[in-house]
DRENDO-1510 file (C-alpha; in Angstrom, 1 decimal, always signed):
<recs>
REC; n; res; u; v; w
REC; 1; MET; +5.2; -1.4; +9.6 .
REC; 2; THR; +5.4; +1.7; +11.7 .
REC; 3; THR; +2.2; +2.8; +13.5 .
REC; 4; TYR; +1.5; +6.1; +15.4 .
REC; 5; SER; -0.6; +5.9; +18.5 .
REC; 6; ALA; -3.2; +8.6; +19.1 .
REC; 7; VAL; -4.9; +9.1; +22.5 .
REC; 8; VAL; -8.5; +10.2; +22.1 .
REC; 9; THR; -8.7; +11.7; +25.6 .
REC; 10; THR; -5.8; +14.1; +25.0 .
REC; 11; GLY; -6.0; +14.6; +21.3 .
REC; 12; ILE; -2.2; +13.8; +21.0 .
REC; 13; TYR; -0.5; +11.3; +18.7 .
REC; 14; CYS; +2.9; +9.8; +19.4 .
REC; 15; ARG; +5.6; +7.9; +17.5 .
REC; 16; PRO; +6.7; +4.3; +18.5 .
REC; 17; GLY; +8.8; +4.2; +21.6 .
REC; 18; CYS; +7.3; +7.3; +23.2 .
REC; 19; GLY; +7.1; +6.9; +27.1 .
REC; 20; THR; +3.4; +7.8; +27.4 .
REC; 21; LYS; +1.2; +5.0; +28.8 .
REC; 22; PRO; -2.4; +5.7; +28.1 .
REC; 23; ARG; -5.2; +3.1; +28.5 .
REC; 24; ALA; -5.5; +0.7; +25.6 .
REC; 25; GLU; -9.2; +1.6; +25.1 .
REC; 26; ASN; -8.3; +5.2; +24.6 .
REC; 27; VAL; -5.7; +4.5; +21.8 .
REC; 28; ARG; -6.2; +4.6; +18.0 .
REC; 29; THR; -3.4; +3.7; +15.6 .
REC; 30; PHE; -2.5; +5.4; +12.3 .
REC; 31; ALA; -0.1; +4.4; +9.6 .
REC; 32; HIS; +1.2; +7.9; +9.0 .
REC; 33; PRO; +1.5; +11.2; +11.0 .
REC; 34; ALA; -0.6; +13.0; +8.3 .
REC; 35; VAL; -3.5; +10.6; +8.9 .
REC; 36; ALA; -3.5; +11.4; +12.7 .
REC; 37; GLU; -3.4; +15.1; +11.9 .
REC; 38; ALA; -6.3; +14.7; +9.4 .
REC; 39; HIS; -8.4; +13.2; +12.3 .
REC; 40; GLY; -7.7; +16.2; +14.5 .
REC; 41; PHE; -4.7; +14.9; +16.6 .
REC; 42; ARG; -1.6; +17.1; +17.3 .
REC; 43; ALA; +2.0; +16.0; +17.7 .
REC; 44; CYS; +3.3; +14.9; +21.1 .
REC; 45; LEU; +5.7; +17.4; +22.7 .
REC; 46; ARG; +7.7; +14.6; +24.3 .
REC; 47; CYS; +8.6; +12.4; +21.3 .
REC; 48; ARG; +8.0; +15.0; +18.6 .
REC; 49; PRO; +7.0; +12.7; +15.8 .
REC; 50; TYR; +7.4; +15.6; +13.2 .
REC; 51; ARG; +11.2; +15.2; +13.5 .
REC; 52; VAL; +11.2; +11.7; +11.8 .
REC; 53; ALA; +9.7; +11.1; +8.4 .
REC; 54; GLY; +6.7; +8.7; +8.4 .
REC; 55; PRO; +7.6; +5.8; +6.1 .
REC; 56; ILE; +5.2; +4.3; +3.6 .
REC; 57; ALA; +4.4; +0.6; +4.2 .
REC; 58; ALA; +6.7; -1.7; +2.2 .
REC; 59; ASP; +3.7; -3.5; +0.8 .
REC; 60; ALA; +2.1; -0.4; -0.6 .
REC; 61; PRO; +1.1; -0.3; -4.3 .
REC; 62; GLU; +4.0; +0.8; -6.5 .
REC; 63; LEU; +1.8; +3.6; -8.0 .
REC; 64; LEU; +1.3; +5.0; -4.5 .
REC; 65; CYS; +4.9; +4.9; -3.8 .
REC; 66; ARG; +5.8; +6.7; -7.0 .
REC; 67; ALA; +3.2; +9.3; -6.2 .
REC; 68; VAL; +4.6; +9.9; -2.8 .
REC; 69; GLN; +8.1; +10.3; -4.1 .
REC; 70; LEU; +6.8; +12.9; -6.6 .
REC; 71; ILE; +5.2; +14.8; -3.8 .
REC; 72; ILE; +8.4; +14.7; -1.8 .
REC; 73; ALA; +10.1; +16.1; -4.8 .
REC; 74; GLY; +7.7; +19.0; -4.7 .
REC; 75; ALA; +5.0; +18.1; -7.3 .
REC; 76; LEU; +2.3; +19.6; -5.2 .
REC; 77; ASP; +4.2; +22.7; -3.9 .
REC; 78; THR; +2.8; +24.7; -6.8 .
REC; 79; GLY; +1.1; +21.9; -8.9 .
REC; 80; THR; -2.3; +20.2; -8.5 .
REC; 81; GLU; -3.5; +16.7; -7.9 .
REC; 82; ALA; -4.8; +16.7; -11.4 .
REC; 83; ALA; -1.3; +17.5; -12.7 .
REC; 84; LEU; +0.1; +14.8; -10.5 .
REC; 85; GLY; -2.4; +12.2; -11.7 .
REC; 86; ALA; -1.6; +13.2; -15.4 .
REC; 87; ARG; +2.1; +12.6; -14.7 .
REC; 88; LEU; +1.3; +9.1; -13.4 .
REC; 89; ALA; -1.3; +8.4; -16.2 .
REC; 90; VAL; -4.2; +8.1; -13.8 .
REC; 91; SER; -7.2; +10.3; -13.1 .
REC; 92; PRO; -7.1; +12.6; -10.0 .
REC; 93; ARG; -10.2; +10.8; -8.6 .
REC; 94; HIS; -8.3; +7.4; -8.8 .
REC; 95; LEU; -5.2; +9.0; -7.2 .
REC; 96; ARG; -7.3; +10.4; -4.3 .
REC; 97; ARG; -9.0; +7.1; -3.9 .
REC; 98; LEU; -5.7; +5.3; -3.8 .
REC; 99; PHE; -4.2; +7.6; -1.2 .
REC; 100; THR; -7.4; +7.5; +0.9 .
REC; 101; GLN; -7.6; +3.6; +0.8 .
REC; 102; HIS; -3.9; +3.0; +1.7 .
REC; 103; LEU; -2.9; +6.1; +3.7 .
REC; 104; GLY; -6.1; +7.6; +4.9 .
REC; 105; VAL; -5.3; +11.1; +3.5 .
REC; 106; THR; -5.4; +12.8; +0.2 .
REC; 107; PRO; -2.3; +13.8; -1.7 .
REC; 108; ASP; -2.8; +17.4; -0.8 .
REC; 109; GLN; -3.1; +16.5; +2.9 .
REC; 110; LEU; +0.1; +14.5; +2.8 .
REC; 111; ALA; +1.9; +17.4; +1.1 .
REC; 112; ARG; +0.7; +19.9; +3.6 .
REC; 113; SER; +1.7; +17.7; +6.6 .
REC; 114; ARG; +5.2; +17.2; +5.1 .
REC; 115; ARG; +5.7; +21.0; +4.5 .
REC; 116; ALA; +4.5; +21.8; +8.1 .
REC; 117; HIS; +6.7; +19.2; +9.7 .
REC; 118; PHE; +9.8; +20.5; +7.9 .
REC; 119; ALA; +8.9; +24.0; +8.9 .
REC; 120; ARG; +8.6; +22.9; +12.5 .
REC; 121; ARG; +12.1; +21.4; +12.3 .
REC; 122; LEU; +13.4; +24.8; +11.0 .
REC; 123; LEU; +11.6; +26.7; +13.8 .
REC; 124; ASP; +13.3; +24.3; +16.3 .
REC; 125; ASP; +16.7; +24.0; +14.9 .
REC; 126; THR; +17.5; +27.3; +13.3 .
REC; 127; ASP; +17.2; +31.1; +13.7 .
REC; 128; LEU; +15.8; +31.7; +10.2 .
REC; 129; PRO; +13.1; +34.5; +10.2 .
REC; 130; VAL; +9.6; +33.1; +10.1 .
REC; 131; ALA; +9.0; +34.4; +6.5 .
REC; 132; ASP; +12.3; +32.6; +5.4 .
REC; 133; VAL; +11.0; +29.4; +7.1 .
REC; 134; ALA; +7.8; +29.6; +5.1 .
REC; 135; PHE; +9.4; +29.7; +1.7 .
REC; 136; ALA; +12.2; +27.3; +2.6 .
REC; 137; SER; +9.5; +24.8; +3.6 .
REC; 138; GLY; +7.8; +25.0; +0.2 .
REC; 139; PHE; +4.8; +27.2; +1.1 .
REC; 140; GLY; +3.6; +29.6; -1.5 .
REC; 141; SER; +2.9; +32.5; +1.0 .
REC; 142; VAL; +3.3; +33.4; +4.6 .
REC; 143; ARG; -0.5; +33.4; +5.0 .
REC; 144; GLN; -0.7; +29.8; +3.7 .
REC; 145; PHE; +2.2; +29.0; +6.1 .
REC; 146; ASN; +0.4; +30.5; +9.2 .
REC; 147; ARG; -2.8; +28.8; +8.3 .
REC; 148; ASP; -1.4; +25.3; +7.8 .
REC; 149; MET; +0.9; +25.5; +10.9 .
REC; 150; ARG; -2.3; +26.3; +13.0 .
REC; 151; LEU; -4.1; +23.4; +11.4 .
REC; 152; VAL; -1.3; +20.9; +12.0 .
REC; 153; PHE; +0.2; +22.1; +15.3 .
REC; 154; ARG; -2.6; +24.2; +16.8 .
REC; 155; ALA; -0.3; +27.2; +17.3 .
REC; 156; ALA; +1.2; +30.1; +15.3 .
REC; 157; PRO; +4.9; +29.8; +14.0 .
REC; 158; LEU; +6.2; +32.3; +16.5 .
REC; 159; GLU; +4.5; +30.5; +19.4 .
REC; 160; LEU; +6.0; +27.2; +18.2 .
REC; 161; ARG; +9.5; +28.8; +18.1 .
REC; 162; SER; +9.1; +30.1; +21.7 .
REC; 163; ARG; +8.5; +26.5; +22.9 .
REC; 164; ARG; +11.7; +25.0; +21.4 .
REC; 165; ARG; +14.1; +23.4; +23.8 .
REC; 166; ARG; +17.5; +25.0; +24.5 .
REC; 167; ALA; +19.3; +21.9; +23.1 .
REC; 168; ASP; +17.4; +22.1; +19.8 .
REC; 169; ARG; +19.1; +25.1; +18.3 .
REC; 170; LEU; +22.1; +24.1; +16.2 .
REC; 171; VAL; +24.7; +26.8; +16.4 .
REC; 172; ALA; +27.0; +27.0; +13.4 .
REC; 173; ASP; +30.0; +29.1; +12.5 .
REC; 174; GLY; +28.8; +29.6; +8.9 .
REC; 175; GLY; +26.1; +27.9; +7.0 .
REC; 176; LEU; +22.7; +26.5; +8.2 .
REC; 177; VAL; +22.9; +23.3; +10.2 .
REC; 178; MET; +20.0; +20.8; +10.3 .
REC; 179; ARG; +19.5; +17.3; +11.5 .
REC; 180; LEU; +18.8; +14.5; +9.0 .
REC; 181; PRO; +16.9; +12.0; +11.3 .
REC; 182; PHE; +16.9; +8.3; +10.6 .
REC; 183; ALA; +15.6; +5.1; +12.2 .
REC; 184; PRO; +18.7; +3.5; +13.8 .
REC; 185; PRO; +20.9; +1.8; +13.0 .
REC; 186; LEU; +22.8; +3.4; +10.1 .
REC; 187; HIS; +26.3; +2.0; +9.2 .
REC; 188; TRP; +28.0; +5.2; +8.5 .
REC; 189; PRO; +31.5; +3.9; +7.7 .
REC; 190; ALA; +30.2; +1.4; +5.1 .
REC; 191; LEU; +27.9; +3.9; +3.6 .
REC; 192; LEU; +30.6; +6.5; +3.4 .
REC; 193; ALA; +33.0; +4.0; +1.7 .
REC; 194; ALA; +30.3; +3.1; -0.9 .
REC; 195; LEU; +29.8; +6.8; -1.7 .
REC; 196; GLY; +33.6; +7.4; -1.8 .
REC; 197; GLU; +34.0; +4.6; -4.3 .
REC; 198; ARG; +31.9; +6.6; -6.8 .
REC; 199; ALA; +32.6; +10.1; -5.7 .
REC; 200; VAL; +32.7; +12.6; -8.6 .
REC; 201; PRO; +36.2; +14.4; -8.6 .
REC; 202; GLY; +35.9; +18.0; -8.1 .
REC; 203; VAL; +32.2; +17.8; -7.2 .
REC; 204; GLU; +32.2; +15.3; -4.2 .
REC; 205; SER; +34.6; +14.9; -1.4 .
REC; 206; VAL; +34.5; +11.8; +0.9 .
REC; 207; ARG; +36.8; +11.8; +3.8 .
REC; 208; GLU; +36.8; +10.4; +7.3 .
REC; 209; ASP; +35.4; +13.5; +8.8 .
REC; 210; GLY; +32.4; +13.5; +6.4 .
REC; 211; TYR; +30.9; +14.0; +3.0 .
REC; 212; ARG; +30.9; +17.3; +1.0 .
REC; 213; ARG; +29.6; +18.3; -2.3 .
REC; 214; THR; +28.8; +21.3; -4.5 .
REC; 215; ILE; +25.3; +21.8; -5.8 .
REC; 216; SER; +23.6; +24.1; -8.3 .
REC; 217; LEU; +20.5; +26.0; -7.4 .
REC; 218; ASP; +19.1; +28.0; -10.4 .
REC; 219; GLY; +22.7; +28.3; -11.7 .
REC; 220; GLU; +24.1; +29.5; -8.3 .
REC; 221; ALA; +26.7; +27.4; -6.4 .
REC; 222; GLY; +26.0; +25.9; -3.0 .
REC; 223; LEU; +27.9; +23.6; -0.7 .
REC; 224; LEU; +26.6; +20.7; +1.5 .
REC; 225; GLU; +28.5; +19.0; +4.3 .
REC; 226; VAL; +27.2; +15.9; +6.1 .
REC; 227; ARG; +28.7; +14.2; +9.1 .
REC; 228; PRO; +27.5; +11.9; +12.0 .
REC; 229; GLY; +25.4; +13.8; +14.5 .
REC; 230; GLY; +24.0; +11.2; +17.0 .
REC; 231; ALA; +22.4; +7.8; +17.3 .
REC; 232; ASP; +19.4; +8.8; +15.3 .
REC; 233; HIS; +20.5; +11.6; +13.0 .
REC; 234; LEU; +23.2; +13.0; +10.7 .
REC; 235; LEU; +24.1; +16.7; +10.7 .
REC; 236; LEU; +23.7; +18.6; +7.4 .
REC; 237; ARG; +25.4; +22.0; +7.1 .
REC; 238; ALA; +24.2; +23.9; +4.0 .
REC; 239; HIS; +25.9; +26.9; +2.4 .
REC; 240; LEU; +23.3; +28.2; -0.1 .
REC; 241; PRO; +22.8; +31.3; -2.2 .
REC; 242; PHE; +19.1; +31.6; -0.9 .
REC; 243; TRP; +16.8; +29.6; +1.4 .
REC; 244; GLU; +13.7; +29.3; -0.8 .
REC; 245; GLY; +12.9; +25.6; -1.5 .
REC; 246; LEU; +15.3; +24.5; +1.3 .
REC; 247; ILE; +12.9; +21.6; +1.9 .
REC; 248; HIS; +13.9; +20.0; -1.3 .
REC; 249; VAL; +17.6; +20.5; -0.8 .
REC; 250; VAL; +17.3; +18.7; +2.6 .
REC; 251; GLU; +15.3; +16.0; +1.0 .
REC; 252; ARG; +17.8; +15.4; -1.8 .
REC; 253; ALA; +20.7; +15.5; +0.7 .
REC; 254; GLY; +19.0; +12.9; +2.9 .
REC; 255; ARG; +18.3; +10.7; -0.1 .
REC; 256; ILE; +22.0; +10.3; -0.7 .
REC; 257; PHE; +22.3; +8.6; +2.6 .
REC; 258; GLY; +19.0; +6.7; +2.6 .
REC; 259; VAL; +18.0; +8.4; +5.9 .
REC; 260; ALA; +14.2; +8.0; +5.1 .
REC; 261; ALA; +14.5; +4.4; +3.9 .
REC; 262; ASP; +12.8; +1.6; +5.9 .
REC; 263; ILE; +15.3; -1.2; +5.7 .
REC; 264; ALA; +13.7; -3.4; +8.2 .
REC; 265; PRO; +11.6; -5.4; +5.7 .
REC; 266; ALA; +14.7; -6.1; +3.5 .
REC; 267; GLN; +16.8; -7.1; +6.5 .
REC; 268; THR; +14.1; -9.5; +7.8 .
REC; 269; ALA; +13.6; -11.1; +4.4 .
REC; 270; LEU; +17.3; -11.7; +3.7 .
REC; 271; ALA; +18.7; -12.3; +7.2 .
REC; 272; GLY; +18.5; -16.0; +6.6 .
REC; 273; ASP; +20.0; -16.1; +3.2 .
REC; 274; PRO; +23.4; -18.0; +3.3 .
REC; 275; LEU; +25.1; -15.3; +1.2 .
REC; 276; ILE; +23.5; -12.0; +2.2 .
REC; 277; GLY; +22.6; -12.9; +5.8 .
REC; 278; PRO; +26.2; -12.8; +7.1 .
REC; 279; LEU; +26.8; -9.5; +5.3 .
REC; 280; ILE; +23.8; -7.9; +7.0 .
REC; 281; ALA; +25.0; -9.2; +10.4 .
REC; 282; ALA; +28.5; -7.7; +9.7 .
REC; 283; ARG; +27.2; -4.2; +8.7 .
REC; 284; PRO; +23.7; -3.7; +10.2 .
REC; 285; GLY; +22.1; -0.5; +9.1 .
REC; 286; LEU; +23.8; -0.2; +5.7 .
REC; 287; ARG; +21.5; +1.7; +3.4 .
REC; 288; VAL; +21.4; +1.7; -0.5 .
REC; 289; PRO; +23.3; +4.9; -1.4 .
REC; 290; GLY; +21.2; +7.4; -3.2 .
REC; 291; ALA; +22.2; +10.3; -5.3 .
REC; 292; TRP; +21.9; +14.1; -5.5 .
REC; 293; GLY; +21.4; +14.2; -9.2 .
REC; 294; ALA; +20.0; +11.6; -11.6 .
REC; 295; PHE; +22.0; +12.7; -14.6 .
REC; 296; GLU; +25.2; +12.7; -12.5 .
REC; 297; ILE; +24.9; +9.0; -11.6 .
REC; 298; ALA; +23.8; +8.1; -15.1 .
REC; 299; VAL; +27.1; +9.6; -16.4 .
REC; 300; ASP; +29.0; +7.6; -13.9 .
REC; 301; ALA; +27.2; +4.4; -14.8 .
REC; 302; VAL; +28.0; +4.9; -18.5 .
REC; 303; LEU; +31.6; +5.5; -17.8 .
REC; 304; ALA; +31.7; +2.3; -15.6 .
REC; 305; GLN; +30.2; +0.4; -18.6 .
REC; 306; TYR; +33.2; +1.1; -20.7 .
REC; 307; ALA; +36.1; +1.3; -18.3 .
REC; 308; ALA; +37.4; +0.0; -14.9 .
REC; 309; ARG; +36.8; +2.2; -11.9 .
REC; 310; PRO; +40.2; +4.0; -11.9 .
REC; 311; ARG; +40.0; +4.9; -15.6 .
REC; 312; ALA; +36.3; +5.9; -15.3 .
REC; 313; ARG; +37.2; +8.1; -12.4 .
REC; 314; GLU; +39.9; +9.9; -14.6 .
REC; 315; GLN; +37.3; +10.3; -17.3 .
REC; 316; MET; +34.8; +11.7; -14.9 .
REC; 317; ALA; +37.4; +14.2; -13.7 .
REC; 318; ALA; +38.1; +15.2; -17.3 .
REC; 319; LEU; +34.5; +15.7; -18.1 .
REC; 320; VAL; +33.9; +17.9; -15.0 .
REC; 321; GLY; +36.9; +20.0; -15.8 .
REC; 322; ALA; +35.9; +20.5; -19.3 .
REC; 323; ALA; +32.1; +21.1; -19.0 .
REC; 324; GLY; +31.5; +21.9; -15.3 .
REC; 325; GLN; +31.1; +25.4; -13.9 .
REC; 326; PRO; +34.2; +26.4; -11.8 .
REC; 327; VAL; +33.6; +27.2; -8.2 .
REC; 328; PRO; +36.8; +28.7; -6.6 .
REC; 329; GLY; +37.9; +28.8; -3.0 .
REC; 330; LEU; +36.0; +25.8; -1.5 .
REC; 331; GLY; +38.8; +23.5; -0.4 .
REC; 332; HIS; +38.6; +19.7; +0.1 .
REC; 333; GLY; +39.2; +19.2; -3.6 .
REC; 334; LEU; +35.9; +20.8; -4.5 .
REC; 335; THR; +36.3; +22.9; -7.7 .
REC; 336; HIS; +33.2; +22.6; -10.0 .
REC; 337; LEU; +29.5; +22.1; -10.3 .
REC; 338; PHE; +28.4; +19.1; -12.2 .
REC; 339; PRO; +27.4; +20.0; -15.7 .
REC; 340; SER; +23.8; +19.7; -16.8 .
REC; 341; ALA; +22.6; +17.3; -19.5 .
REC; 342; ALA; +22.2; +20.1; -22.0 .
REC; 343; THR; +25.8; +21.3; -21.3 .
REC; 344; VAL; +27.2; +17.7; -21.8 .
REC; 345; ALA; +25.1; +17.3; -25.0 .
REC; 346; ALA; +26.7; +20.4; -26.4 .
REC; 347; ALA; +30.3; +19.6; -25.2 .
REC; 348; ASP; +33.1; +18.2; -27.3 .
REC; 349; LEU; +33.8; +15.1; -25.2 .
REC; 350; ARG; +36.4; +13.7; -27.4 .
REC; 351; SER; +38.6; +16.7; -26.8 .
REC; 352; ALA; +38.3; +16.1; -23.1 .
REC; 353; GLY; +39.9; +12.7; -23.6 .
REC; 354; ILE; +36.8; +10.5; -23.6 .
REC; 355; PRO; +37.1; +7.6; -26.0 .
REC; 356; ARG; +34.8; +7.6; -29.1 .
REC; 357; ASP; +32.4; +4.8; -28.0 .
REC; 358; THR; +32.0; +6.3; -24.5 .
REC; 359; ALA; +31.6; +9.8; -25.9 .
REC; 360; ASP; +28.9; +8.7; -28.3 .
REC; 361; THR; +26.9; +7.0; -25.6 .
REC; 362; LEU; +27.4; +9.9; -23.2 .
REC; 363; GLY; +26.2; +12.3; -25.9 .
REC; 364; ALA; +23.1; +10.3; -26.7 .
REC; 365; LEU; +22.2; +10.0; -23.0 .
REC; 366; ALA; +22.7; +13.7; -22.4 .
REC; 367; ARG; +20.6; +14.6; -25.4 .
REC; 368; ALA; +17.8; +12.2; -24.3 .
REC; 369; ALA; +17.9; +13.5; -20.7 .
REC; 370; ALA; +17.8; +17.2; -21.9 .
REC; 371; GLN; +14.9; +16.6; -24.3 .
REC; 372; ASP; +12.8; +14.4; -21.8 .
REC; 373; GLU; +13.0; +15.6; -18.2 .
REC; 374; THR; +11.1; +12.5; -17.1 .
REC; 375; LEU; +13.6; +10.0; -18.5 .
REC; 376; LEU; +15.6; +9.9; -15.2 .
REC; 377; ASP; +13.1; +11.1; -12.7 .
REC; 378; GLY; +12.5; +7.5; -11.3 .
REC; 379; ALA; +8.7; +7.9; -11.4 .
REC; 380; SER; +8.0; +5.0; -13.8 .
REC; 381; PRO; +8.0; +1.2; -12.8 .
REC; 382; LEU; +11.4; -0.4; -12.9 .
REC; 383; ALA; +10.8; -2.4; -16.0 .
REC; 384; ASP; +9.7; +0.7; -17.9 .
REC; 385; PHE; +12.6; +2.7; -16.5 .
REC; 386; VAL; +15.2; +0.1; -17.6 .
REC; 387; ARG; +13.5; -0.2; -21.0 .
REC; 388; ALA; +13.5; +3.6; -21.6 .
REC; 389; VAL; +17.1; +4.2; -20.4 .
REC; 390; GLY; +18.2; +1.0; -22.2 .
REC; 391; SER; +16.8; +2.3; -25.5 .
REC; 392; VAL; +19.4; +5.2; -25.5 .
REC; 393; PRO; +22.0; +4.1; -28.1 .
REC; 394; GLY; +24.9; +2.4; -26.3 .
REC; 395; VAL; +23.3; +2.1; -22.8 .
REC; 396; SER; +23.2; -1.5; -21.7 .
REC; 397; GLU; +20.6; -3.0; -19.5 .
REC; 398; ASP; +23.1; -3.5; -16.7 .
REC; 399; THR; +23.9; +0.3; -16.8 .
REC; 400; ALA; +20.2; +1.1; -16.6 .
REC; 401; HIS; +20.0; -1.1; -13.5 .
REC; 402; ARG; +23.0; +0.7; -12.0 .
REC; 403; ILE; +21.2; +4.0; -12.4 .
REC; 404; ALA; +18.0; +2.6; -11.1 .
REC; 405; LEU; +19.7; +1.3; -8.0 .
REC; 406; ARG; +20.9; +4.8; -7.0 .
REC; 407; LEU; +17.5; +6.3; -7.8 .
REC; 408; GLY; +15.8; +4.2; -5.2 .
REC; 409; TYR; +14.3; +1.2; -7.1 .
REC; 410; ASP; +14.2; -1.6; -4.5 .
REC; 411; ASP; +14.5; -4.4; -7.1 .
REC; 412; ALA; +17.2; -3.0; -9.3 .
REC; 413; PHE; +20.1; -5.4; -9.6 .
REC; 414; PRO; +23.3; -4.5; -11.6 .
REC; 415; ALA; +25.9; -7.2; -12.1 .
REC; 416; VAL; +28.0; -6.5; -9.0 .
REC; 417; ALA; +30.0; -9.7; -9.3 .
REC; 418; ARG; +29.8; -13.3; -10.5 .
REC; 419; ILE; +27.7; -14.5; -7.6 .
REC; 420; THR; +26.6; -18.1; -7.1 .
REC; 421; ARG; +24.6; -19.7; -4.4 .
REC; 422; THR; +25.2; -23.3; -5.7 .
REC; 423; PRO; +27.7; -24.6; -8.3 .
REC; 424; GLY; +26.7; -23.8; -11.8 .
REC; 425; GLU; +24.1; -21.2; -10.9 .
REC; 426; ASP; +24.6; -17.7; -12.5 .
REC; 427; SER; +24.2; -14.4; -10.8 .
REC; 428; ALA; +20.7; -13.8; -12.2 .
REC; 429; GLY; +19.6; -17.1; -10.7 .
REC; 430; ALA; +21.0; -16.2; -7.3 .
REC; 431; ALA; +19.5; -12.8; -7.4 .
REC; 432; ALA; +16.0; -14.2; -8.1 .
REC; 433; ALA; +15.9; -15.4; -4.5 .
REC; 434; TRP; +16.4; -11.8; -3.2 .
REC; 435; ARG; +13.4; -10.2; -4.9 .
REC; 436; PRO; +12.0; -7.7; -4.2 .
REC; 437; TRP; +15.1; -6.4; -2.3 .
REC; 438; ARG; +17.8; -7.0; -4.9 .
REC; 439; ALA; +19.1; -3.4; -4.6 .
REC; 440; PHE; +19.7; -4.0; -0.9 .
REC; 441; ALA; +21.4; -7.3; -1.5 .
REC; 442; ALA; +23.6; -5.8; -4.3 .
REC; 443; THR; +24.7; -3.0; -2.0 .
REC; 444; HIS; +25.9; -5.4; +0.6 .
REC; 445; LEU; +27.7; -7.4; -1.9 .
REC; 446; ALA; +29.4; -4.4; -3.5 .
REC; 447; VAL; +30.4; -2.9; -0.1 .
REC; 448; ALA; +31.8; -6.3; +0.9 .
REC; 449; GLN; +34.2; -6.2; -2.1 .
REC; 450; LEU; +35.6; -2.8; -1.2 .
REC; 451; PRO; +39.0; -2.7; +0.5 .
REC; 452; THR; +39.3; -1.6; +4.1 .
REC; 453; VAL; +35.6; -1.2; +4.8 .
REC; 454; PRO; +35.0; -1.8; +8.5 .
REC; 455; ALA; +32.4; -4.3; +9.6 .
</recs>
């Protein structure tokens, strides 16, 4: 578990690996940057802990993890703790008690710290005007932005920008460039190959020089480009119609590559496994690939349920061409935005060349997702998620697990292959030994089966 060291004599907290050497009796440890800030400590100027997301402990309660994910998705940007509690079917008092017990901060304090950290990154890395930084970071007003930056960093935004280092500013010939920090290592070639295997034609482009995709923001088209940047970060270049809510664009982009994931517990737990251990050793740092849009990967999973990958890819291209919004002039094979659930629900999928059984299941899934926005939000426990998605006519349990894996459920396990550890043992029996990290194991198994994936 990552801990942050705070020095009582200086009022500064540092992330692990910082070169400071205070006396042991003057050091306090905290599990998360927001907790150190809540106790009055400010970020170290040397190691700059605000540049790396503070992970939640792997043994934290599932309810807490789901609440944190909803906060990251913006549930408290305009909402309240009471609304968040209602979404999770708990009282706001119980929610605050859970956060205070396991993190040491309230949900609002965690959300404020996260917005402030992202704003500080924008002040360091970009030349966006301060007002644009405020709204891009999820703040409701410039006044709130100034207040919270002073609370967290003890300085006004313009003063913080004046302190940035010359090497921080990312100069770009078009678009806005930001770092996507991660805890090394990250196996970029294998992760890129995994994403390329399921890239949506016309919407995603996966090539040796990086990953690109179109996105829709309030009906307007945007373009994201991601490539390696350094030993501890990827580089994201965003071409967007507006900067408001940029914090959520960057979060969703990072989710595709698992940059915020703490894979150390899974690697430690499975390193000695006779089947998974050698795969981890061959590709250290491989993350479970995430997704930009839940409905998008749900459609892919349904197509894969009925057809082999080459045929499913053709059907996906046909669906995007028939129902997606065209975006001309992008290059790299990017031509459309992925259609929404409501659009697919109203589309004539048979005329796009989708077989009847597949079209019926896709239609049922699209209608269910359009009518219930929580169906694919990943906020419910895995068993409940699989049950709810599997209740859609035609969607199998294995398909529900495929979707859950890309949405970040650690224990999701689709049937990636007929895997046996001992003669006569089925894949379910083999996978039982990998709980609660079956998604991590399944990713290594799936990547190992791809052609020409470097170790």
